N, C-alpha and C positions, 0 to 999 in steps of 0.2 A: 288793398287789404292783399296781401301773404295767405295763398295758399296753401293747405299743406295735404299731399295724398295721404298722411299719417297721423296718427294720436303726440301731440308733441306731450314727451314726460321729461319730467324736472324735476331733479330730490334735491329740498332745502335744507340748508344744511338747520340744527338741529343745537341743543345746548345740550352736552348727552353729559350722561351719571358716572362715566369711567372717565379716564384718561386712558392715552396711550393705546385706542382702540383701534385697530387696524381700519382702512376701508373696504377690505375685502374680505373681511371677517362675516361669515354665513349670518343670515338678518336674515327676516319677514322683510317680504318687498308684496306689497296692498296697492292692485289696483281699481280700476272703476274702468270699464269698459262695454263700448254698445258689440249688437254680432247682429246682422239681418238673416233669419233663414227663414227662407221661403217666400220671403214677404214680409215675414214677421221683423219685426224692431224688438230688439233685447237690449236688457242697460244688467251688469252684474258685478259682483262685487268679488275682490281671486287673492289669497295671497298665491302670487308665485316665485316667494321668497322659498328655505328651507327652514322655518325658524317659525314656530308661534307668534303671531301679531295677538299684543292686549288691548282698551280699550279704541278700536278699531270707529273713529266718528268722520265726516265725511260733509262737504261742504259747498255747494252748488254754485255756481254762479248767479244760477236766476234758477227760478222754478221748472221740472222739468215734470210738465204735464201729459202724460199718458190717457189711455185706454178711452179713444172719444172725446177726451177735455172733460173725465170726469172722475182722475185722482188726478195728485199731487206722488208722484212717485219718489221724487227729491224729499219728501217728509216722510219718504216708509221709517220705521224703525232701523231696517236694516243700511240707509245712508244718512240716517243721524250718531247711532253707537253700537259698535256687534262688541261685547266686551270679549271674544276671543274668538280667534280664526287660525286655524292650525296651518300646515301649510299642505298648499294644492289646496284648501277646501274652494268651493266659488258655490255662489248663491247670486242664482238667475231669477230677472222681472223683466213680464213680457209689458213691455211700453203701447205699441200699437199697432200698425198695420201700418208699410211705410207708403202706401197710397195713400192712409189717412190722414198720417204725419205731416207730408207733402202738402195734405191738399188745404189743408187745413191752418196755414201758412205760419209753426210751430218755431219757434229758435233753432238755427241747426249747429249754432256754435256754442258749446259749454266748455266753461273751464271750471275742474273741480279737487278741492282743494283734500288731500286724507291725509289724516295726524294718528299716528298710531304709536303703538309703546313694544322692545323685547321683553323677555324674561328679566333680564337683567334691569329692567327700568329708560334703558337707553334711550332716546325720543325722536321720530323720524315726520318729516312731515313729505309729503309729493303733489306735485301741481299738474296736472295731465288734460291741457286740451285737447278737445274734440271737434270735431268738423263734420256734423252729420250730410254736409253736402254728398256723399264718395257713396251716399249708398240709393242716392237720383239714378245711377245712372247704371248701375247691377241689376242684372237682371239671374235670372235663376228658374227652374225649371219644377214644373207642379206635376207629381205624379199622382192627382187623386182621379184625372180624367183617364188614365189610363196606364200603360207603359212609363212614356214617357213624358206625355205631357202637351204643351204649347208653351210656347217662350214667355215670358212677362214680365214686367219690368219689375226691380226687386225694392 
């Protein structure tokens, strides 16, 4: 198994409604990303492109279960279909503490497919592979116990 230190993003071609459009033309670019802040794991849906995205639908290759195993995050409306995501817009959802995530032996590798279109009806499909094992070795400094707190595993 190949371990990648960062997510792999693959843009997959889809049938385009326009002809002769440049691949460098301004477009929406929607991603799903994970982030660890102060030992807490978050997943977000974000349009990092310069145009609005429409009918944004995501599919996880396996259920993303969080909140101590009580909630299927990948089944939230946010990750099923969002009708409109303007440029720069980010939706973020708390998943779990990283300690709980790894203690409960949840899957660490997810492949997420995102489908969306632009205002002109051109369709896009992205495939992103995330390996959450990268968060096992990260550390953070807790500020709740004082000026800097104690180092702790993220």
